[in-house]
N, CA, C and O atoms as a CHARMM CRD file, in Angstrom:
* protein
*
  292
    1    1 UNK  N      1.16900  59.82800  88.23900 PROA 1      0.00000
    2    1 UNK  CA     0.77900  58.36900  87.68700 PROA 1      0.00000
    3    1 UNK  C      0.17100  58.70400  86.40700 PROA 1      0.00000
    4    1 UNK  O     -0.57500  59.66300  86.21300 PROA 1      0.00000
    5    2 UNK  N      0.54600  57.84100  85.54500 PROA 2      0.00000
    6    2 UNK  CA    -0.11100  57.73400  84.05900 PROA 2      0.00000
    7    2 UNK  C     -1.43800  56.94700  84.11100 PROA 2      0.00000
    8    2 UNK  O     -1.41500  55.83500  84.63700 PROA 2      0.00000
    9    3 UNK  N     -2.56700  57.42000  83.62100 PROA 3      0.00000
   10    3 UNK  CA    -3.64500  56.50300  83.63300 PROA 3      0.00000
   11    3 UNK  C     -3.88800  56.01700  82.21900 PROA 3      0.00000
   12    3 UNK  O     -4.28400  54.87900  81.96900 PROA 3      0.00000
   13    4 UNK  N     -3.61700  56.98400  81.26600 PROA 4      0.00000
   14    4 UNK  CA    -3.72900  56.74300  79.83400 PROA 4      0.00000
   15    4 UNK  C     -2.57200  56.01600  78.96400 PROA 4      0.00000
   16    4 UNK  O     -1.46500  56.54600  78.86800 PROA 4      0.00000
   17    5 UNK  N     -2.83400  54.91500  78.40200 PROA 5      0.00000
   18    5 UNK  CA    -1.79500  54.14700  77.70500 PROA 5      0.00000
   19    5 UNK  C     -1.26100  55.13700  76.50900 PROA 5      0.00000
   20    5 UNK  O     -2.03300  55.87900  75.90100 PROA 5      0.00000
   21    6 UNK  N     -0.15800  55.08000  76.29900 PROA 6      0.00000
   22    6 UNK  CA     0.55900  55.75600  74.95500 PROA 6      0.00000
   23    6 UNK  C      1.09500  54.71300  74.19900 PROA 6      0.00000
   24    6 UNK  O      1.53300  53.62700  74.57900 PROA 6      0.00000
   25    7 UNK  N      0.99200  55.23500  72.96000 PROA 7      0.00000
   26    7 UNK  CA     1.61600  54.35900  72.01300 PROA 7      0.00000
   27    7 UNK  C      2.69200  55.07300  71.14500 PROA 7      0.00000
   28    7 UNK  O      2.46000  56.18700  70.67400 PROA 7      0.00000
   29    8 UNK  N      3.82000  54.45400  70.94500 PROA 8      0.00000
   30    8 UNK  CA     4.83900  55.04600  70.10300 PROA 8      0.00000
   31    8 UNK  C      4.63100  54.91400  68.70900 PROA 8      0.00000
   32    8 UNK  O      4.21600  53.82900  68.30000 PROA 8      0.00000
   33    9 UNK  N      4.86400  55.89400  67.85800 PROA 9      0.00000
   34    9 UNK  CA     4.67600  55.75100  66.42800 PROA 9      0.00000
   35    9 UNK  C      5.89400  56.04700  65.85900 PROA 9      0.00000
   36    9 UNK  O      6.73900  56.69600  66.47600 PROA 9      0.00000
   37   10 UNK  N      6.10200  55.55600  64.52200 PROA 10     0.00000
   38   10 UNK  CA     7.27300  55.75800  63.89700 PROA 10     0.00000
   39   10 UNK  C      7.20600  56.67500  62.61300 PROA 10     0.00000
   40   10 UNK  O      6.30400  56.44200  61.80800 PROA 10     0.00000
   41   11 UNK  N      7.98900  57.57700  62.39200 PROA 11     0.00000
   42   11 UNK  CA     7.67700  58.45900  61.12000 PROA 11     0.00000
   43   11 UNK  C      7.86400  57.70600  59.82700 PROA 11     0.00000
   44   11 UNK  O      7.51300  58.21500  58.76300 PROA 11     0.00000
   45   12 UNK  N      8.39000  56.54900  59.88800 PROA 12     0.00000
   46   12 UNK  CA     8.56500  55.68600  58.57700 PROA 12     0.00000
   47   12 UNK  C      7.24400  55.05000  58.32700 PROA 12     0.00000
   48   12 UNK  O      7.06900  54.64500  57.17800 PROA 12     0.00000
   49   13 UNK  N      6.35400  54.89700  59.12200 PROA 13     0.00000
   50   13 UNK  CA     4.96800  54.29700  58.64700 PROA 13     0.00000
   51   13 UNK  C      3.92100  55.31300  58.65300 PROA 13     0.00000
   52   13 UNK  O      3.70700  56.05700  59.61000 PROA 13     0.00000
   53   14 UNK  N      3.19500  55.32000  57.41200 PROA 14     0.00000
   54   14 UNK  CA     2.15000  56.30300  57.35900 PROA 14     0.00000
   55   14 UNK  C      1.06400  55.72500  58.52400 PROA 14     0.00000
   56   14 UNK  O      0.98200  54.56000  58.91200 PROA 14     0.00000
   57   15 UNK  N      0.18300  56.98400  59.00800 PROA 15     0.00000
   58   15 UNK  CA    -0.72500  56.73500  60.09300 PROA 15     0.00000
   59   15 UNK  C     -1.77900  55.73500  59.75100 PROA 15     0.00000
   60   15 UNK  O     -2.22200  54.95000  60.59000 PROA 15     0.00000
   61   16 UNK  N     -2.21500  55.77700  58.37900 PROA 16     0.00000
   62   16 UNK  CA    -3.20900  54.88400  57.99300 PROA 16     0.00000
   63   16 UNK  C     -2.73900  53.46200  57.94500 PROA 16     0.00000
   64   16 UNK  O     -3.51600  52.58500  58.32400 PROA 16     0.00000
   65   17 UNK  N     -1.52500  53.14500  57.51000 PROA 17     0.00000
   66   17 UNK  CA    -0.84600  51.87000  57.61500 PROA 17     0.00000
   67   17 UNK  C     -0.82800  51.35900  58.93500 PROA 17     0.00000
   68   17 UNK  O     -1.20300  50.20200  59.12400 PROA 17     0.00000
   69   18 UNK  N     -0.38900  52.16200  59.99700 PROA 18     0.00000
   70   18 UNK  CA    -0.26000  51.86200  61.38400 PROA 18     0.00000
   71   18 UNK  C     -1.62900  51.41100  61.89000 PROA 18     0.00000
   72   18 UNK  O     -1.83800  50.35200  62.48100 PROA 18     0.00000
   73   19 UNK  N     -2.53700  52.34500  61.58500 PROA 19     0.00000
   74   19 UNK  CA    -3.97700  52.05700  61.99200 PROA 19     0.00000
   75   19 UNK  C     -4.65100  50.69800  61.42500 PROA 19     0.00000
   76   19 UNK  O     -5.38100  49.97500  62.10400 PROA 19     0.00000
   77   20 UNK  N     -4.29100  50.46100  60.06900 PROA 20     0.00000
   78   20 UNK  CA    -4.81600  49.16200  59.58700 PROA 20     0.00000
   79   20 UNK  C     -4.01000  48.00800  60.40300 PROA 20     0.00000
   80   20 UNK  O     -4.63600  47.08200  60.92000 PROA 20     0.00000
   81   21 UNK  N     -2.87100  48.08300  60.47800 PROA 21     0.00000
   82   21 UNK  CA    -1.95800  46.99800  61.19400 PROA 21     0.00000
   83   21 UNK  C     -2.59000  46.90300  62.60300 PROA 21     0.00000
   84   21 UNK  O     -2.83400  45.77900  63.04100 PROA 21     0.00000
   85   22 UNK  N     -2.84900  47.90500  63.28300 PROA 22     0.00000
   86   22 UNK  CA    -3.43800  47.76600  64.69800 PROA 22     0.00000
   87   22 UNK  C     -4.67500  46.90000  64.51400 PROA 22     0.00000
   88   22 UNK  O     -4.84700  45.88900  65.19400 PROA 22     0.00000
   89   23 UNK  N     -5.55500  47.32000  63.56000 PROA 23     0.00000
   90   23 UNK  CA    -6.87700  46.60100  63.46100 PROA 23     0.00000
   91   23 UNK  C     -6.65300  45.20500  63.21000 PROA 23     0.00000
   92   23 UNK  O     -7.29000  44.38700  63.87400 PROA 23     0.00000
   93   24 UNK  N     -5.79200  44.80400  62.29700 PROA 24     0.00000
   94   24 UNK  CA    -5.37900  43.44400  62.00700 PROA 24     0.00000
   95   24 UNK  C     -4.96100  42.73700  63.24400 PROA 24     0.00000
   96   24 UNK  O     -5.50200  41.69700  63.62100 PROA 24     0.00000
   97   25 UNK  N     -3.94800  43.34700  63.89200 PROA 25     0.00000
   98   25 UNK  CA    -3.35100  42.83300  65.23900 PROA 25     0.00000
   99   25 UNK  C     -4.67700  42.55400  66.26500 PROA 25     0.00000
  100   25 UNK  O     -4.81800  41.47400  66.83700 PROA 25     0.00000
  101   26 UNK  N     -5.58000  43.62500  66.40700 PROA 26     0.00000
  102   26 UNK  CA    -6.61100  43.35000  67.40900 PROA 26     0.00000
  103   26 UNK  C     -7.60900  42.22500  66.96500 PROA 26     0.00000
  104   26 UNK  O     -8.11100  41.43800  67.76700 PROA 26     0.00000
  105   27 UNK  N     -7.86200  42.21800  65.56700 PROA 27     0.00000
  106   27 UNK  CA    -8.61700  41.16500  65.14500 PROA 27     0.00000
  107   27 UNK  C     -8.09600  39.69400  65.35300 PROA 27     0.00000
  108   27 UNK  O     -8.92400  38.83500  65.65600 PROA 27     0.00000
  109   28 UNK  N     -6.88000  39.38500  65.21800 PROA 28     0.00000
  110   28 UNK  CA    -6.12900  38.35700  65.23400 PROA 28     0.00000
  111   28 UNK  C     -5.74700  38.08700  66.62200 PROA 28     0.00000
  112   28 UNK  O     -5.18400  37.03300  66.91900 PROA 28     0.00000
  113   29 UNK  N     -6.07300  39.13400  67.62200 PROA 29     0.00000
  114   29 UNK  CA    -5.66700  38.89800  68.94900 PROA 29     0.00000
  115   29 UNK  C     -4.15700  38.78700  69.31200 PROA 29     0.00000
  116   29 UNK  O     -3.73600  38.04700  70.20100 PROA 29     0.00000
  117   30 UNK  N     -3.40700  39.56900  68.56200 PROA 30     0.00000
  118   30 UNK  CA    -1.89900  39.59000  68.80100 PROA 30     0.00000
  119   30 UNK  C     -1.56600  41.15600  68.90800 PROA 30     0.00000
  120   30 UNK  O     -2.32500  42.11200  68.75500 PROA 30     0.00000
  121   31 UNK  N     -0.21400  41.12700  69.21500 PROA 31     0.00000
  122   31 UNK  CA     0.29700  42.52600  69.58200 PROA 31     0.00000
  123   31 UNK  C      0.68500  43.03800  68.13900 PROA 31     0.00000
  124   31 UNK  O      0.89300  42.28500  67.18800 PROA 31     0.00000
  125   32 UNK  N      0.75500  44.38900  68.09900 PROA 32     0.00000
  126   32 UNK  CA     1.25700  45.10500  66.94700 PROA 32     0.00000
  127   32 UNK  C      2.52400  44.59100  66.57800 PROA 32     0.00000
  128   32 UNK  O      2.63300  44.32900  65.38100 PROA 32     0.00000
  129   33 UNK  N      3.56300  44.36800  67.33700 PROA 33     0.00000
  130   33 UNK  CA     4.77200  43.97500  67.18500 PROA 33     0.00000
  131   33 UNK  C      4.75000  42.59300  66.65800 PROA 33     0.00000
  132   33 UNK  O      5.56100  42.32000  65.77200 PROA 33     0.00000
  133   34 UNK  N      4.03700  41.79700  67.02700 PROA 34     0.00000
  134   34 UNK  CA     3.93100  40.30000  66.76200 PROA 34     0.00000
  135   34 UNK  C      3.34200  40.29000  65.22600 PROA 34     0.00000
  136   34 UNK  O      3.77200  39.46800  64.41800 PROA 34     0.00000
  137   35 UNK  N      2.49700  41.09500  64.92700 PROA 35     0.00000
  138   35 UNK  CA     1.91700  41.29500  63.64800 PROA 35     0.00000
  139   35 UNK  C      2.94000  41.74400  62.68600 PROA 35     0.00000
  140   35 UNK  O      3.11700  41.13000  61.63400 PROA 35     0.00000
  141   36 UNK  N      3.55400  42.69100  62.97200 PROA 36     0.00000
  142   36 UNK  CA     4.75200  43.27400  62.19100 PROA 36     0.00000
  143   36 UNK  C      5.96000  42.27100  61.99900 PROA 36     0.00000
  144   36 UNK  O      6.56000  42.19500  60.92700 PROA 36     0.00000
  145   37 UNK  N      6.23400  41.61000  62.95600 PROA 37     0.00000
  146   37 UNK  CA     7.29500  40.50900  62.89400 PROA 37     0.00000
  147   37 UNK  C      6.96600  39.42000  61.96500 PROA 37     0.00000
  148   37 UNK  O      7.74800  39.04700  61.09000 PROA 37     0.00000
  149   38 UNK  N      5.68400  38.86000  62.18000 PROA 38     0.00000
  150   38 UNK  CA     5.19000  37.86800  61.08800 PROA 38     0.00000
  151   38 UNK  C      5.14700  38.30900  59.73600 PROA 38     0.00000
  152   38 UNK  O      5.55000  37.55500  58.85100 PROA 38     0.00000
  153   39 UNK  N      4.68000  39.50500  59.45800 PROA 39     0.00000
  154   39 UNK  CA     4.68700  40.13300  58.22000 PROA 39     0.00000
  155   39 UNK  C      6.04400  40.18200  57.58100 PROA 39     0.00000
  156   39 UNK  O      6.22000  39.86800  56.40300 PROA 39     0.00000
  157   40 UNK  N      7.11100  40.63000  58.48000 PROA 40     0.00000
  158   40 UNK  CA     8.37000  40.84600  58.08200 PROA 40     0.00000
  159   40 UNK  C      9.13500  39.46000  57.60000 PROA 40     0.00000
  160   40 UNK  O      9.92400  39.29200  56.67000 PROA 40     0.00000
  161   41 UNK  N      8.66000  38.61500  58.48400 PROA 41     0.00000
  162   41 UNK  CA     9.18800  36.95300  58.16900 PROA 41     0.00000
  163   41 UNK  C      8.62500  36.51500  56.84300 PROA 41     0.00000
  164   41 UNK  O      9.37900  35.91200  56.07900 PROA 41     0.00000
  165   42 UNK  N      7.21700  36.78500  56.44200 PROA 42     0.00000
  166   42 UNK  CA     6.81900  36.45500  55.23100 PROA 42     0.00000
  167   42 UNK  C      7.55100  37.11100  54.07000 PROA 42     0.00000
  168   42 UNK  O      7.76500  36.48600  53.03100 PROA 42     0.00000
  169   43 UNK  N      7.95100  38.42600  54.25500 PROA 43     0.00000
  170   43 UNK  CA     8.47900  39.09400  53.16200 PROA 43     0.00000
  171   43 UNK  C     10.00400  38.58900  52.96400 PROA 43     0.00000
  172   43 UNK  O     10.52500  38.47700  51.85500 PROA 43     0.00000
  173   44 UNK  N     10.68200  38.28600  54.25600 PROA 44     0.00000
  174   44 UNK  CA    12.07900  37.67000  53.91200 PROA 44     0.00000
  175   44 UNK  C     11.97400  36.44300  53.20900 PROA 44     0.00000
  176   44 UNK  O     12.74300  36.23800  52.27000 PROA 44     0.00000
  177   45 UNK  N     10.86700  35.33800  53.63500 PROA 45     0.00000
  178   45 UNK  CA    10.81300  34.13000  53.04200 PROA 45     0.00000
  179   45 UNK  C     10.54600  34.44800  51.54800 PROA 45     0.00000
  180   45 UNK  O     11.21400  33.85600  50.70000 PROA 45     0.00000
  181   46 UNK  N      9.59800  35.35800  51.18000 PROA 46     0.00000
  182   46 UNK  CA     9.27600  35.54300  49.61500 PROA 46     0.00000
  183   46 UNK  C     10.53300  36.05100  49.01700 PROA 46     0.00000
  184   46 UNK  O     10.81700  35.60000  47.90800 PROA 46     0.00000
  185   47 UNK  N     11.24500  36.81400  49.49700 PROA 47     0.00000
  186   47 UNK  CA    12.56100  37.44500  48.84000 PROA 47     0.00000
  187   47 UNK  C     13.53500  36.21200  48.74400 PROA 47     0.00000
  188   47 UNK  O     14.15000  35.96000  47.70800 PROA 47     0.00000
  189   48 UNK  N     13.61500  35.59800  49.68500 PROA 48     0.00000
  190   48 UNK  CA    14.65400  34.36800  49.42600 PROA 48     0.00000
  191   48 UNK  C     14.30900  33.53200  48.37100 PROA 48     0.00000
  192   48 UNK  O     15.14000  33.21900  47.51800 PROA 48     0.00000
  193   49 UNK  N     12.81600  33.02500  48.34300 PROA 49     0.00000
  194   49 UNK  CA    12.37800  32.24500  47.36400 PROA 49     0.00000
  195   49 UNK  C     12.53900  32.74200  45.92900 PROA 49     0.00000
  196   49 UNK  O     12.91500  31.99700  45.02300 PROA 49     0.00000
  197   50 UNK  N     12.18100  34.27900  45.72800 PROA 50     0.00000
  198   50 UNK  CA    12.56200  34.72700  44.48800 PROA 50     0.00000
  199   50 UNK  C     13.97600  35.00900  44.09300 PROA 50     0.00000
  200   50 UNK  O     14.34500  35.12000  42.92400 PROA 50     0.00000
  201   51 UNK  N     14.74700  35.11600  45.15100 PROA 51     0.00000
  202   51 UNK  CA    16.23000  35.05100  44.68200 PROA 51     0.00000
  203   51 UNK  C     16.72000  33.75100  44.21800 PROA 51     0.00000
  204   51 UNK  O     17.60700  33.71400  43.36500 PROA 51     0.00000
  205   52 UNK  N     16.19700  32.64400  44.72700 PROA 52     0.00000
  206   52 UNK  CA    16.72200  31.24400  44.51400 PROA 52     0.00000
  207   52 UNK  C     16.01000  30.46700  43.48400 PROA 52     0.00000
  208   52 UNK  O     16.35900  29.31800  43.21200 PROA 52     0.00000
  209   53 UNK  N     14.91600  31.12000  42.83700 PROA 53     0.00000
  210   53 UNK  CA    14.22800  30.52800  41.88500 PROA 53     0.00000
  211   53 UNK  C     15.05700  30.23900  40.68400 PROA 53     0.00000
  212   53 UNK  O     15.88100  31.08200  40.32900 PROA 53     0.00000
  213   54 UNK  N     14.91500  29.13100  40.02800 PROA 54     0.00000
  214   54 UNK  CA    15.61700  28.74400  38.84600 PROA 54     0.00000
  215   54 UNK  C     16.76400  27.81000  39.18700 PROA 54     0.00000
  216   54 UNK  O     17.19200  27.09700  38.28000 PROA 54     0.00000
  217   55 UNK  N     17.41300  27.72000  40.62300 PROA 55     0.00000
  218   55 UNK  CA    18.49800  26.87800  40.93700 PROA 55     0.00000
  219   55 UNK  C     17.96900  25.49100  41.28100 PROA 55     0.00000
  220   55 UNK  O     16.89700  25.25200  41.83700 PROA 55     0.00000
  221   56 UNK  N     18.93300  24.56300  40.84200 PROA 56     0.00000
  222   56 UNK  CA    18.44300  23.05800  40.98500 PROA 56     0.00000
  223   56 UNK  C     18.78300  22.82800  42.49200 PROA 56     0.00000
  224   56 UNK  O     19.54700  23.55600  43.12600 PROA 56     0.00000
  225   57 UNK  N     18.10400  21.68300  43.02400 PROA 57     0.00000
  226   57 UNK  CA    18.31800  21.32500  44.32300 PROA 57     0.00000
  227   57 UNK  C     19.81700  21.39900  44.73100 PROA 57     0.00000
  228   57 UNK  O     20.18500  21.95300  45.76700 PROA 57     0.00000
  229   58 UNK  N     20.69800  20.77100  43.80000 PROA 58     0.00000
  230   58 UNK  CA    22.12600  20.61000  43.97100 PROA 58     0.00000
  231   58 UNK  C     22.83700  22.03200  44.24500 PROA 58     0.00000
  232   58 UNK  O     23.59500  22.30900  45.17400 PROA 58     0.00000
  233   59 UNK  N     22.41200  22.82600  43.23400 PROA 59     0.00000
  234   59 UNK  CA    22.83400  24.23700  43.16100 PROA 59     0.00000
  235   59 UNK  C     22.68000  24.93100  44.55200 PROA 59     0.00000
  236   59 UNK  O     23.55800  25.47200  45.22400 PROA 59     0.00000
  237   60 UNK  N     21.28400  24.77500  44.83400 PROA 60     0.00000
  238   60 UNK  CA    20.93000  25.41900  46.29800 PROA 60     0.00000
  239   60 UNK  C     21.71700  24.91100  47.32800 PROA 60     0.00000
  240   60 UNK  O     22.08900  25.69400  48.20100 PROA 60     0.00000
  241   61 UNK  N     22.10100  23.50700  47.39200 PROA 61     0.00000
  242   61 UNK  CA    22.87700  22.88900  48.47900 PROA 61     0.00000
  243   61 UNK  C     24.14600  23.46000  48.39900 PROA 61     0.00000
  244   61 UNK  O     24.71900  23.60100  49.47900 PROA 61     0.00000
  245   62 UNK  N     24.84300  23.89400  47.20200 PROA 62     0.00000
  246   62 UNK  CA    26.24500  24.37100  47.01800 PROA 62     0.00000
  247   62 UNK  C     26.23000  25.83700  47.59100 PROA 62     0.00000
  248   62 UNK  O     27.17400  26.31600  48.22000 PROA 62     0.00000
  249   63 UNK  N     25.10500  26.46900  47.31800 PROA 63     0.00000
  250   63 UNK  CA    25.03000  27.91800  47.74600 PROA 63     0.00000
  251   63 UNK  C     24.92900  27.84700  49.41100 PROA 63     0.00000
  252   63 UNK  O     25.53200  28.61000  50.16600 PROA 63     0.00000
  253   64 UNK  N     24.15600  26.91200  49.76700 PROA 64     0.00000
  254   64 UNK  CA    24.11500  26.81100  51.32500 PROA 64     0.00000
  255   64 UNK  C     25.20400  26.40200  52.08800 PROA 64     0.00000
  256   64 UNK  O     25.27000  26.42500  53.31700 PROA 64     0.00000
  257   65 UNK  N     26.21400  25.95700  51.15900 PROA 65     0.00000
  258   65 UNK  CA    27.44900  25.52300  51.77400 PROA 65     0.00000
  259   65 UNK  C     27.59000  23.97800  52.31200 PROA 65     0.00000
  260   65 UNK  O     28.42700  23.57800  53.12200 PROA 65     0.00000
  261   66 UNK  N     26.54800  23.19200  51.65400 PROA 66     0.00000
  262   66 UNK  CA    26.48400  21.79900  51.99600 PROA 66     0.00000
  263   66 UNK  C     27.32200  21.03600  51.06000 PROA 66     0.00000
  264   66 UNK  O     27.06200  21.09900  49.85800 PROA 66     0.00000
  265   67 UNK  N     28.37800  20.26600  51.52100 PROA 67     0.00000
  266   67 UNK  CA    29.29600  19.50400  50.64100 PROA 67     0.00000
  267   67 UNK  C     28.53500  18.20100  50.19600 PROA 67     0.00000
  268   67 UNK  O     28.02400  17.39500  50.97400 PROA 67     0.00000
  269   68 UNK  N     28.53900  18.12800  48.96700 PROA 68     0.00000
  270   68 UNK  CA    27.75900  17.10200  48.21900 PROA 68     0.00000
  271   68 UNK  C     29.04800  15.76800  48.04800 PROA 68     0.00000
  272   68 UNK  O     30.23700  15.95100  47.79000 PROA 68     0.00000
  273   69 UNK  N     28.43100  14.60500  48.25700 PROA 69     0.00000
  274   69 UNK  CA    29.45800  13.62000  48.06200 PROA 69     0.00000
  275   69 UNK  C     29.84500  13.51300  46.76000 PROA 69     0.00000
  276   69 UNK  O     29.03700  13.66100  45.84400 PROA 69     0.00000
  277   70 UNK  N     31.05400  13.26100  46.57300 PROA 70     0.00000
  278   70 UNK  CA    31.64600  13.11300  45.20500 PROA 70     0.00000
  279   70 UNK  C     31.19800  11.78500  44.52800 PROA 70     0.00000
  280   70 UNK  O     31.10400  10.69600  45.09200 PROA 70     0.00000
  281   71 UNK  N     30.94800  12.05100  43.27100 PROA 71     0.00000
  282   71 UNK  CA    30.46100  10.80500  42.57100 PROA 71     0.00000
  283   71 UNK  C     31.55700  10.17600  41.77700 PROA 71     0.00000
  284   71 UNK  O     32.23500  10.79100  40.95400 PROA 71     0.00000
  285   72 UNK  N     31.71000   8.72400  42.11900 PROA 72     0.00000
  286   72 UNK  CA    32.64800   8.03600  41.33800 PROA 72     0.00000
  287   72 UNK  C     32.20100   7.62500  39.99900 PROA 72     0.00000
  288   72 UNK  O     31.01200   7.44000  39.74100 PROA 72     0.00000
  289   73 UNK  N     33.20500   7.47400  39.10000 PROA 73     0.00000
  290   73 UNK  CA    32.86900   6.83500  37.67900 PROA 73     0.00000
  291   73 UNK  C     33.01300   5.60400  37.51300 PROA 73     0.00000
  292   73 UNK  O     32.75800   5.09500  36.42100 PROA 73     0.00000
């Protein structure tokens, strides 16, 4: 029977970054994975916003696949 909790680490994350994320997760009373998921969600949203900056609302609607009503002259 194991009495000591073990933590999986990934070689892709430096140990100081992992320790810092752990401190933030404990301070906000969330799990490390929930903290990482929230951070990744923010990164995805920021990337999306940067990619589509400069497009008008109509152009974004077209990119999203929304059919705009045709305008009659």
